[in-house]
C-alpha positions as CSV (number, residue, x, y, z in Angstrom):
1,M,0.0,0.0,0.0
2,K,2.8,2.4,0.9
3,K,4.6,1.6,-2.3
4,M,1.4,2.3,-4.3
5,L,1.0,5.7,-2.6
6,L,4.6,6.6,-3.4
7,M,4.0,5.7,-7.0
8,I,0.9,7.9,-7.1
9,G,2.7,10.8,-5.6
10,F,5.6,10.3,-8.1
11,S,3.2,10.2,-11.1
12,L,1.5,13.4,-10.0
13,S,4.9,15.2,-9.6
14,L,5.7,14.3,-13.2
15,F,2.9,16.5,-14.5
16,A,3.1,19.2,-11.8
17,T,5.1,22.4,-11.8
18,E,7.8,22.5,-9.2
19,I,8.0,25.8,-7.3
20,V,11.7,26.3,-6.5
21,V,12.1,27.9,-3.1
22,D,15.7,29.2,-3.3
23,G,15.7,32.1,-0.8
24,Q,15.5,34.8,-3.5
25,Y,12.7,36.7,-1.7
26,A,13.8,35.8,1.8
27,T,16.8,38.1,1.1
28,E,14.5,41.1,0.7
29,L,13.6,40.8,4.4
30,K,17.2,41.0,5.6
31,N,18.6,44.2,7.1
32,P,21.7,45.1,4.9
33,F,23.0,47.5,7.6
34,L,22.8,44.8,10.3
35,E,24.6,42.4,8.0
36,K,27.5,44.9,7.6
37,L,27.7,46.3,11.1
38,G,26.4,43.5,13.3
39,S,29.0,41.3,15.2
40,R,28.1,37.7,15.3
41,S,29.5,36.0,18.4
42,K,27.3,32.9,18.0
43,S,27.1,30.2,15.3
44,V,24.6,27.7,14.1
45,K,24.7,24.8,11.6
46,I,22.0,24.0,9.1
47,P,22.1,20.5,7.7
48,T,22.1,19.9,4.0
49,K,19.5,17.4,2.9
50,G,18.6,15.8,-0.4
51,K,15.4,16.6,-2.4
52,D,12.1,15.3,-0.9
53,I,9.2,16.3,-3.2
54,I,5.7,16.9,-1.8
55,V,2.6,17.7,-3.8
56,A,0.7,20.8,-2.9
57,K,-3.1,20.7,-2.5
58,T,-4.5,23.3,-4.9
59,I,-8.1,24.5,-5.2
60,T,-9.9,27.3,-7.0
61,N,-13.2,29.0,-6.5
62,L,-14.3,28.1,-10.0
63,Q,-15.6,24.6,-9.9
64,S,-16.1,24.5,-13.6
65,Y,-12.5,25.5,-14.4
66,N,-9.8,22.9,-15.1
67,Q,-8.0,22.7,-11.8
68,S,-5.6,20.0,-13.1
69,S,-3.8,22.9,-14.9
70,Y,-2.6,24.1,-11.5
71,E,-0.6,21.3,-9.9
72,Y,2.5,22.3,-7.9
73,T,5.2,20.5,-6.0
74,F,7.8,21.7,-3.5
75,D,11.0,20.3,-2.1
76,K,10.1,20.2,1.6
77,N,13.8,20.5,2.6
78,S,14.1,23.9,0.7
79,C,12.7,25.4,3.9
80,N,16.3,25.2,5.1
81,I,17.4,27.6,2.4
82,V,15.0,30.2,3.8
83,L,16.1,29.4,7.3
84,K,19.7,30.0,6.4
85,H,19.0,33.4,5.0
86,F,17.0,34.2,8.1
87,L,19.6,33.2,10.6
88,S,22.7,34.4,8.7
89,E,21.8,38.0,9.7
90,N,22.5,37.3,13.3
91,F,24.6,34.1,13.4
92,N,27.7,32.6,11.7
93,I,26.6,29.6,9.7
94,R,29.2,26.9,10.5
95,S,29.1,23.1,10.0
96,N,30.8,22.4,13.4
97,S,28.5,24.5,15.6
98,N,26.9,22.9,18.7
99,T,23.6,24.5,17.8
100,A,21.7,23.0,14.9
101,A,18.6,24.4,13.2
102,S,16.4,22.9,10.5
103,C,12.9,23.2,9.0
104,E,10.9,21.4,6.5
105,I,7.7,22.2,4.6
106,V,5.0,19.8,5.8
107,S,2.3,21.1,3.5
108,N,1.6,24.1,1.3
109,D,-2.1,24.4,0.4
110,I,-2.8,26.9,-2.4
111,K,-6.1,28.6,-3.2
112,L,-6.4,30.5,-6.5
113,E,-9.2,33.0,-6.5
114,F,-10.6,34.0,-9.9
115,I,-13.1,36.6,-11.1
116,D,-15.2,35.4,-14.0
117,D,-17.1,38.3,-15.5
118,H,-18.0,36.1,-18.5
119,T,-16.5,38.7,-20.9
120,N,-13.1,37.1,-21.2
121,T,-12.2,33.6,-22.4
122,V,-9.9,33.1,-19.4
123,P,-11.2,34.2,-15.9
124,H,-9.1,36.9,-14.2
125,L,-6.9,35.8,-11.4
126,S,-7.6,38.1,-8.4
127,N,-5.8,36.6,-5.4
128,V,-3.5,33.7,-4.3
129,L,-3.9,32.4,-0.7
130,I,-1.4,30.0,0.6
131,D,-1.6,28.0,3.9
132,T,1.9,27.0,4.7
133,K,2.8,24.5,7.4
134,I,6.4,23.8,8.5
135,R,8.2,21.8,11.1
136,L,10.9,23.7,13.0
137,L,13.6,22.0,15.0
138,I,16.4,23.6,16.9
139,K,18.9,21.7,19.1
140,K,21.8,22.6,21.4
141,G,23.9,19.5,21.6
142,N,21.3,16.8,22.4
143,K,18.8,19.2,24.0
144,E,15.8,20.3,21.9
145,I,15.1,24.0,22.1
146,I,12.2,24.0,19.6
147,N,10.5,21.1,18.0
148,K,7.1,21.9,16.7
149,I,4.8,22.3,13.6
150,I,3.6,25.8,12.9
151,S,1.4,27.2,10.2
152,N,0.6,30.6,8.6
153,K,-1.8,31.8,6.0
154,M,-0.7,34.6,3.6
155,D,-2.1,36.1,0.4
156,K,-0.8,38.5,-2.3
157,T,-0.6,41.3,0.3
158,L,2.3,39.5,2.0
159,G,0.9,40.2,5.5
160,I,0.8,44.0,5.0
161,T,-2.4,45.8,5.9
162,G,-3.3,49.4,5.1
163,K,-3.4,51.4,1.9
164,N,0.3,52.4,1.8
165,Y,2.1,49.1,1.9
166,D,3.4,49.7,-1.6
167,W,6.0,52.0,0.0
168,T,7.4,49.2,2.2
169,I,10.1,46.6,1.5
170,R,7.2,44.2,0.9
171,Y,5.9,46.0,-2.1
172,T,3.8,43.5,-4.1
173,F,4.0,43.2,-7.8
174,D,1.1,42.9,-10.3
175,F,0.6,39.2,-10.8
176,S,-1.2,37.2,-13.5
177,Y,-0.9,33.8,-15.2
178,D,2.5,34.8,-16.5
179,N,4.1,35.2,-13.1
180,L,1.9,32.9,-11.0
181,N,4.9,30.6,-10.1
182,E,6.8,33.6,-9.0
183,T,3.9,34.8,-6.9
184,I,3.6,31.4,-5.2
185,Q,7.3,31.3,-4.4
186,K,7.3,34.8,-3.0
187,I,4.3,34.2,-0.8
188,T,5.8,30.9,0.5
189,E,9.1,32.4,1.4
190,Y,7.6,35.5,3.1
191,S,5.3,33.2,5.0
192,I,8.1,31.0,6.2
193,C,10.1,34.1,7.3
194,T,7.1,35.3,9.2
195,M,6.8,32.0,11.1
196,L,10.5,31.9,11.8
197,N,10.5,35.5,13.1
198,K,7.6,34.7,15.5
199,N,9.0,31.4,16.8
200,I,12.8,31.8,17.0
201,N,14.1,33.7,20.0
202,K,17.5,34.8,18.8
203,Q,18.7,35.6,22.3
204,R,18.2,32.0,23.4
205,L,20.2,30.4,20.6
């Protein structure tokens, strides 16, 4: 049974689009002044792991539309890339550190919201909402500091409220079918950074 489920997941991934989480947008949230001026007295290691593909659950609000056109996969261990960008601002990343941190994407459910005014052949994409769940593990030696699953929902506003968020570092871009993959990657990386920021106490590491 387990082998059959693995085969089903593999066949799905063949036809799905992989969203590459490479830390491109996580770097936007780093403070360049802190990186230049900050002195890092502590270090942390982040393990390197091989690819482990998971299939995202994707739904749309248009039941009549072909949802099979929107199938996405993620490397669950790519969460470590975002984690590295997040921690490197305050810590030296060293393979021999006594403190080890890692995270993985447990699930990444995507909701695509469309507006169908019946005037266009293709409905207009109005929003992307992603429910991201990650497992965060931090250890000092053999002692676990954090070991928990956390989740966050984020849409195209990237967690910014108010009318003037376009003047912030999290300025959102116009998105459409052409850059939907880019939008999904950006929301995912920003969401992971939000969860890390809320759950990692830098003073305790």
